[in-house]
N, C-alpha and C positions, 0 to 999 in steps of 0.2 A: 867265672872268667867272662868278661865282656868282649864285644866285637872290637873294641878299641885295641885290644891286645892280640886279636887274631892276625893282624898284619905282621906279627912277630914270628909266626909259624908257617911252615910250608903248606901250600895248597896242592893237592894231588887228586887225580881221578881215582875211581875204584880200581881200575885196571893197573895203574901205575903203583898204587899203594900195595896191591896184592903182589905185583912183581918185585918191588923193593923189599918188602918185609919177608916174602917167601925166600928170596935169595939170602937175606940175612940169617934166617932161621936154618935153612938148609946148609949154609956155610958153617954155622955153629955145630950142626950135627956131623958134618964131614970132618971138621977139625977137632971134634970132641971138646968144644968150648962149653962150659957149664951154662945152662940157661939163666941161672941166677946172676950171671955177670952181664946179661943183656937188660936194657931198660924196659920197663913196662910201657906199653903204647896206649895213647889216648886218641881216639878218632872222634873229631868234631864234625858236625854238619846238621843241616835242616832235616826234618822228618822225611823219611822215605827216600833219601838220596842213595842209600845202599851201604850204610856202615856195617850192619849186621851181615849182609851178604858178603861183604869184603872179608870178614873173619872166617866165614864158611869156605870161601874160595881159597884163602890162605891155607886152611886145613887140607883142602883137596890138593893144592900144589905141593905141600910138604909130603903128603902121602905118595903122590906120583913120583917125586924126586928121590925120596929116601926109602920107599918100600915099607915104611913103618905105618902102623895104624894110628890115626889122629882122632882123638875124642875131645869134642868141644863141650865144656860144661858151661851152660848159659845161666848166669846169675843176675836176676833183675833186682838191683839194690833198692829200688823204690819200694819193694814189697817187704823189705827187711827192717828190723830194729837192730840197733848196735849189738845187743846181746845175741841176736840170731847168728851173727857171724862167728861168735866165739863158741857157741854151743850151749847145752843145758847143764847147769851145775847139779852135781849129785855127790853123795858121800862116798868116800873110799871104802875098802873092804872092812876096815876096823872102826869106821865111823869117826875118824879123828880129823880128816881133812876133806876139803871140797875138791872134786875133780870135775873136769869139763868134758862132756861127751861131744865128740866131733860131729858137726852137721853132715848129713848124708851127702850134700853137694860137694864136699871136699874129700869124699872117699874115692880116690882115683887109683887107677891101675899103674903101678910103679915098674912094670915089666920093661925090659930093654927094647922090645918090639913095639912099644907104645909111646906116643907123644901126646900129652894132655895140653889143652888150651883152656885156661880159665878166663871166660869172657864176662866181664863186669859191665853188662849193658845198662843203659839209662842211668849211668852213674851221676850225671849232672841233675837228674830229677830226684835223687835221694836227698833228704834233709842233710844239713851239714854234719849233724851228729853221726849219721851213717857214713858219710864220706870220710869223716875223721877215723872211723873204725876201719876204713879201707887203707889207711896209711901203711900199716904193717904188711898188708898183702902186697901192695905195689912195690915196696922197697925191700923189706926184709923177708918177703915171701913166707910170712908167719901169720897165723890166724889165732890170736890168743896164745894158747899153749901148743897149738898144732902147726906143724910145718907143712908147706906144700912140697910135693915130691920133686926130686931133682929133674924129672922129665916134664915139668910143667912150665908153659909160657903164660904170661899174663897180658891180656889186652882189655881195654875198656872203651866205651863209646857213650856219646851223649849229645843232646841238642845244645845249641848256644843259648844264652840268656835272651838275646835279641830275637830268637825265633818265636818268642811268645808262647812256647810250649811250657810244660811244667819243668822248670830248671832253676837251680840255685847256683849262685856264684861259687865257683870252686875255690876252697881255701888255698892260699899260695903254698902252704906247706905240702899239700897233696899235689898241686900242680907241678912243683919242682921235682917231684918223684917220677914224672912221666915224660915220655917222648911224644910230643903233640903233632898231629897231622890234621889238617882241615880237608874233608872230603868235598870235592866239587862235582857237580853234575856234568856228565859228558856223554853225548850221544854215541860217539865212537866207542868208548869204553863199555857203555851199557849194551850197545848193539852186538859187540863181539861176544859178550856173555850171553845175551838173549838167543843168538843163533846157536851157540854151543848147547844151551839148555833146552832149545826147542820151543821158545816162547811163540805164541800164535803169529803166523806170518802176516796177518792183516795189521796187527799192532806194530810189528817191526817195519813193515812197508810204509804205514801211515807216518810213523815217527821219522823215517828216512826222508819222507817228502815234507813233513812239517816238524822239524826238530825243535822248534820253539815250544812245542807242547810237551816235551819230555818232562820238564820241571816247571810246575806252575804254582809253587808255594810262595805265598806272600804273607809275611808275618803281620802286616797291617790290616789284612782282610779277615772277615769273620766267616769265610766259607768253610763248611765242614768237609766237602768233597773237592779235591783238587788233584791235578795230575802230578805224579811223582814216578820215578822208576819202580817203586814198590807197587803203587796202585795200577800201573800199566801191566805189570806182571800178573796181578790178580785179574785184571780185565781180560788178559789173554786166556787165563784159566776158565773164565766164564764162557768165552767164545768156544773154547775147545769142548766144553761140556754141553753146549747148546747147539752144536752142529755148525758153528762158525758164522751165524747170521747176526750182524750188528743190529739190524732192525728188531729182531726178536729179543735181543738182550738190552735194547736201548734204555729202558727205565733203570735197570740194574747198573748199567755202565755209567749212567748219570750219577748214581749214588757212590761210584768209585772215583771217577776222574772229574766229575762236575759236568753240568749240562753243556757248557760251551765246548769243551773238548770232545764230549760224546757226540754232539751235533756235527762237529767237523769230521769226526771219524765216520759217522753215518753217511754224510755227503760224499766223502772220499770212497766209501765202499762201492759206490756205483761203478767205478772204473773196473772192478773185478769181472763184471759181466762182459766187458769188451776185450778181455785178454785172450790171446791164443791158447789152445789146449796145451798145458804144460807137459802132459804125458806124451803128446805127439813130438814135442821138442826132444825129449829124452829117448824117444824111439827112432830118432834120426830124420824126422820129417822137418820141413822148413816152412812153417806157417808165417804169415806176414808179421813184421816187427811193428809194434805200436810206435806212434810218432809223438804223442803227448807226454810230457815229463811225468805227470801223475801216474799214467798207465805204465810207463817204463819202470818207475819205482815199484809199482805193484808187481810187475812181471819179475823183476830181480828178486823180490822177496819170495814170490811164489816158487821160482826156480830154486832158490836156496833151500826152502823148506822141503821141496821134493828131493833135492840132492841129499839132504841130511837123512831122509828116510831110506834112500837107496845108495848110501855112500860106498858100499862095498862093490856095487855093480859099476866097475870102472868103464866098461864099454858105453853104458848109457850116460855116465858122467861125461865121457869124451864127446858124445853126440851133443850134449848141452854146451860144452866148451866151444865146439865148432859153430853152434848157433850164436854164441856170444860174439863171435867175430863179425856178425851182422848188426850187432847193437851199436848205437853211437859210442864212441871211444870211452867217454866218461862213465857211462852205465856199464859197459863191458868191464872196465877196471873195477867198479864197485862190486859187480857180480863175482869176479875172481877173488877179490879181497874177502867177500862174505863166505865164499867156498872155503877159504883157508881157516875160517873160524868154526867150521862144522864140528871139528873135534881136535884135540891136541895131536899134533903130528900129521894132520891130514894134508898139509902142504907137500910133504914128502910123497904121499900117494899120488897127488896131482902131478908131480914131476915125472911120474912113470907113465903118464898118458901122452901119447904122441900129439893129440890135438892140443893139449895144454902147452907142450913144447913149441908147437906152431904158434899158439897165441902169444907166448913169451917172445918169440922172435919178431913178431909184428907190433905188439903193444906192451910188452913187458917193461919197457923203460918207464912207463907211467907209474909203475909200482914203487919207484925210487929204491929199488933193490930189495924190497920186502920178500920177493919170491926167490931170491937167490941165496 
């Protein structure tokens, strides 16, 4: 499928995709609608934009909403031959017929308390002969002689041909079997996920200040290292393992996000040395508020990371909310929005804090109803 046809399908962020598909699947569970009646889904997008992460988030949302266990079976079709999807032929007991042994990847739990997700990743990178073998899976939910269990959802993902990654044009017969969504990069969507998952605060703060560095994929360039949501998550892991110093990790960060993005991050890291003591803020003290935007973005990120680590200590959270009233209004609002992303349902805990109620009474209108 070429990008000329991409205009024919919806563009959605990872967050919106997770929201829409999770609601669809949870609704099917609630109303006892068979999964086989739902279309298989194809997620398109450039490398690193978050397609695979979206599938994992969908599984987490289904678990949270239904109480069922979700098991994701990740199948990289690029590594398969057509025969691999059907299984290995062998003789039956009396040596008169050939039967097919089911591949291990399709051996799924069919229990009532389980939902399976068959994730056909990198489907567009598979040769057309392998894509053709996926026809039965996506429409008929059959693999050769083997049926997918009734509790199995089917999602697929792949790069676009114009991304200049390994990608083959998808046959129209397969394309017509799928519900297509193009995943677009979004700082807001990525940041909400990153805060909840605890991605390193320096990465989150830097990208809040320089959102143009979130996605630096250029199909026309020959760069091996470039910034994407995926590579920034890995960069955050490096910082966590090395004590948080960008300077110490700099050569490795260059190998993940590229030299240009890593240099910008290293320059920006200097503002952290000028921040007030975050622990003092949560202990109810009132250190001076930074005045420069870069330092304010850093402070918001540092406070959010600290709040996530102490989210059950509502008294200390309340002290930080009181301090937020001293921040410029825009940054105060960003801080409260970030707090709401700390964990699912954390907004309700914030509403039980008197200082948060006081914040809402003075600045809550800036949230456009998000906190209400």
